[in-house]
C-alpha positions in Angstrom: 59.5 37.5 57.7 56.4 35.4 58.3 55.3 33.2 55.3 51.7 32.8 54.4 52.3 29.7 52.3 50.6 26.7 54.0 52.9 24.3 52.1 55.9 25.7 53.9 54.6 24.5 57.2 53.3 21.1 56.0 54.7 18.2 58.0 56.4 15.5 56.0 54.7 12.1 56.3 56.3 9.7 58.7 58.0 6.9 56.9 59.5 4.2 59.1 63.4 4.1 59.2 63.3 0.4 58.2 61.8 1.4 54.8 64.8 3.6 54.2 67.1 0.9 55.4 65.6 -1.6 53.0 65.9 0.8 50.1 69.5 1.5 51.0 70.3 -2.2 51.1 68.8 -2.8 47.7 70.7 0.2 46.2 74.0 -0.8 47.8 73.6 -4.5 46.7 72.8 -3.6 43.1 75.6 -1.0 43.1 78.2 -3.5 44.4 77.3 -6.0 41.7 77.8 -3.4 39.1 80.8 -1.6 40.5 82.9 -4.7 41.2 82.4 -6.4 37.9 84.1 -5.3 34.7 81.5 -3.8 32.4 81.4 -2.5 28.8 80.5 1.1 28.0 79.8 2.3 24.5 81.7 5.6 24.0 78.9 7.0 21.8 76.4 6.4 24.6 78.5 7.3 27.6 76.7 10.5 28.6 73.1 9.2 28.3 72.6 8.3 31.9 74.4 11.4 33.3 72.3 13.4 30.9 69.1 11.9 32.1 70.1 12.4 35.7 71.1 16.0 34.9 67.7 16.7 33.4 66.0 15.2 36.4 68.2 17.3 38.8 67.3 20.4 36.8 63.6 19.6 36.8 63.6 18.8 40.6 65.6 22.0 41.4 63.3 24.3 39.3 60.1 22.6 40.4 61.1 22.8 44.1 62.1 26.4 43.7 58.7 27.0 42.0 56.7 25.3 44.7 58.5 27.0 47.5 59.5 30.5 46.2 61.0 31.4 49.6 63.7 28.8 49.1 65.1 30.0 45.7 68.3 31.5 47.1 68.9 28.5 49.4 68.2 26.1 46.5 70.6 27.9 44.2 73.4 27.8 46.9 72.6 24.2 47.8 72.7 23.2 44.1 76.0 24.8 43.5 77.6 23.3 46.6 76.2 19.8 45.9 77.3 20.1 42.2 80.8 20.9 43.4 80.8 18.0 45.9 79.5 15.7 43.1 82.4 16.7 40.8 84.8 16.0 43.5 83.3 12.6 44.2 83.4 11.9 40.4 87.1 12.8 40.2 87.9 10.6 43.1 85.9 7.6 41.7 87.4 8.1 38.2 90.9 8.2 39.6 90.5 4.7 41.1 88.5 3.2 38.2 90.4 0.9 35.8 89.8 1.7 32.2 90.9 -0.3 29.2 89.9 -0.3 25.5 87.2 -2.9 24.6 87.7 -5.5 22.0 84.9 -3.9 20.0 85.9 -0.5 18.5 84.1 2.4 20.3 83.8 0.5 23.6 85.8 0.6 26.9 85.9 -1.8 29.7 85.7 -0.3 33.2 86.1 -1.8 36.6 85.7 -0.3 40.0 87.3 -1.6 43.2 87.0 -1.3 47.0 88.1 2.3 46.9 85.5 3.4 44.3 82.8 1.6 46.3 83.9 3.3 49.5 83.8 6.7 47.8 80.3 6.1 46.4 79.0 4.8 49.7 80.6 7.8 51.5 78.7 10.1 49.2 75.4 8.3 49.7 76.1 8.2 53.4 76.1 12.0 53.5 72.5 12.1 52.3 71.3 9.3 54.7 73.2 10.8 57.6 71.3 14.0 57.1 68.0 12.0 56.9 68.7 10.0 60.1 70.6 12.7 62.1 68.2 15.6 61.4 64.6 14.4 61.0 62.9 16.7 58.4 60.8 19.3 60.0 58.8 20.0 56.9 58.3 19.1 53.2 60.8 21.7 52.1 63.8 20.3 53.9 63.0 16.8 52.8 62.6 17.8 49.1 65.7 20.0 49.3 67.8 17.1 50.6 66.4 14.8 47.9 67.2 17.4 45.2 70.7 17.7 46.6 71.3 14.0 46.3 70.2 13.9 42.7 72.4 16.9 41.8 75.4 15.3 43.5 75.0 11.9 41.8 74.4 13.5 38.4 77.5 15.6 38.7 79.6 12.7 40.0 78.5 10.4 37.3 79.0 13.0 34.6 82.6 13.5 35.9 83.3 9.8 36.0 82.1 9.3 32.5 84.0 12.4 31.2 87.2 11.0 32.8 86.6 7.6 31.3 86.1 9.1 27.9 89.3 11.2 28.1 91.2 8.1 29.3 89.8 6.1 26.4 90.7 8.7 23.8 94.3 8.9 25.3 94.6 5.1 25.1 93.3 5.1 21.5 96.0 7.6 20.4 98.8 5.5 22.0 97.5 2.1 20.8 
């Protein structure tokens, strides 16, 4: 079926690979500082960031499907798959994250390690591998891959936070 939508054939602007590499280095550097230091999470605010990312993922998915109606079925399938991958990534990260009760009631201290860093970097590498291995042919494929990344990260972070919360509640009962 031939599409008459000119946006479907629009060519994505060329952005130099060094730009993506610089952004990747900044993200990874910031991430390493956060992941490898013990940090305090307030249990009553534990789902704020995953909630914001989830709303962003929903907005991006719906707006992309609205801009490119011919991609709705593909977007639905891609969203379900990347959501599932994100949950798996989140379970793996949560399994290797150290959780202990904080000194202040209602807080927990969490600490990642080399394994959690490797899992997160592997998940991000999936997105960047697609970007560098398969140059986007059009705006739709670029937007679709970006949406998939946000969905995956939102699901992973929600799962990590859920597991941290359940671990904290278990420790509170046994303390």
